[in-house]
N, C-alpha and C positions, 0 to 999 in steps of 0.2 A: 805555798799559801793558799787556803779552801774558802769554797763559797757557801756565807751565811744561811740561813734558809729563813724567808719571809713568807706570811699569810698575805694572799691579796689585800687585805684592809693594811697590812703594816705600809706595803707597800705601795700602796696608793697614797700613805699617809709621805711618805720618803719623799715619792715623784714629787707630792703639790711642794714639800720645801726643797726641790731643785735635784733627787738625784736622779742622774740620768738611770732611762730605761733602753735596754738593748736586746731586741730579736734578733736570736739566733738562727732562724727559719729562714729558709731559702725566700726570692725575694716573691716566688709568684704569690705563696702560701701568707708573706705579708701582706701581698700587695689585696689578695681578699679580705682578708680581716685582721686588724691588728689594735693594741692599746694606744689610745690616742698619745702624739709625743714620742712613741719609741721608736726607734733610729733603726733600721736593721743591717746589721753584719751578719751575713750567714758563717753559722760553725764551720763551713767545707771550704770559706775563702776567709777563716779569722788571718788577719797579719799578728804578727809576733807582738806587736804591742798597738793598741788603740791609742788614739788623741785624745785621753780624757781630761789631760791637764791633772792629772791627781784627782779628781774627785769621785765623789762612793758610784758605783759602777749598780745597776739590778738586770741581771741576765734573764732568759723567757724563752722558752719555746711554746708546743701546741700543750702537753703535758709534761713537763719535765725532763723525761727521759733523754732528750739533746741535750739539755743542758747540763746534766748530771753525767753525760757521758765524755763530756772538753771539761766535763768540771777544772781538770790542772790547768790546762790551757787558757779558759776563758780568766779564771782569777790569775794568771801570769801576767796578762795581757792589757791589766789596769795597776797603775800606780796605788791608785785607792783603794777602799776596801769595795770589795765583792760580794753582793746579795744575789739568790738566786729565788725565783719567786715558784713558791712549793708549789706546784699542780700545775702551774706555767699557765696559758691563754685560757685551756682547758677550767682550772681553778676561779681564773679571774671571773670569768662569765656565769659562773657556777653561785659565783658570792655576788652575783646583780650588781657588775662595777661593767659599767660602759663600755663598748668597743665601737672600733670603727669599722664598714665595710664598705667594698668598690663595686658596688652595682653593676650586673654582666661580666665581671671580673671571671677569667675562663678556672675550670678544674685546676689542681696543683697539677704540675706534671708528671708527677709517681703515680697518681692516679690516673691517668692519664694513659700513661706506659699499661699499667696494668688492665687495664680497660680494653685497648688496644691489642697486648700480648692474649689475652683471656682470648678475645672473640679472634684472631689470628688461628691460635690453638683451635678453637673449637671449629673452626673455617674449614681447616686442614684434616679434621678427624670426619667431618661428616662427606668432604669430598672426597676423602680416602674412602668410607665405608660408599657412597654411594657412585662416585665416578671411577678412580682407579685409586688404589695403593698406592702410587707413587706421589699422591698431593698428602698422604702421613709425616713426608719430609717436611713438610711447610713445617706442622707440627714441633719436627726434631728442630728445626731450624729455631725457633721462637725460644723453647726452650732452654738449645744452647747459649743464646743470647741475653736467656736472664740467667745462668748461670756463669757468665761471662762477666754480667755486670756487677752481680753479685761477689764476685771473687776481685775483681779490680777497683768497683768503685769506678768506672765509665761507664756508660749506659747509652749507648750510639742511639736506641731507639728516642731517649728522652734529649737527648739534642737533637733529632730528628722534628720531632713532636713540636719542641721548643719555636722553631724556623715559622711551625705555623701560622696563619693571619691570623687566628682569633686568640693566637698565644702574644701578640707582635704589641700589647697595651703597655702606652706609656709608664717606664719607672717611676716618672717625677709625679705623679696621678696623686699614689696614696697617701704621702705626707711630706710637708716642709721636711722634717727629721732627714730622711730619705735622700733627698739631692745634697747632705753634706758630708763631706769629706771626710774620710774613716783616718 
């Protein structure tokens, strides 16, 4: 099976006729901004078979790249016809179509990781230059952690940041479709 591409306008028409929309981004991304009625099923946690009762499905992510990267698994996860929103959420917004946002939602975890890691590397370099060369080990440690995260797909810093108070927003606050069982 493959994913059949749809323009944002075609997708909007199909959604209005009852085609289901599934957002394959992570929950924190979905919480910040989403297409109304989209159900969040992260590609990282995609089940073998979605409970779609044979319905047609439109999959989307932010730009379309993540959806294309998981196209085979997504197409195989539904008994109905599977579509992809060309250009993802970015194309949807560019077409002038409405999105829902959660005011005050935290930045996506990966952006938080990038900011934290960059800050720690910068701090390690500055302390190594101005205080003691031993502080350069902090930059090396962060770099090794980022390399491990890229190689293994597991990021300890992301897990730690996800536990921070500013990231503890209720999942159910984004949309009723998020509360549906997979």
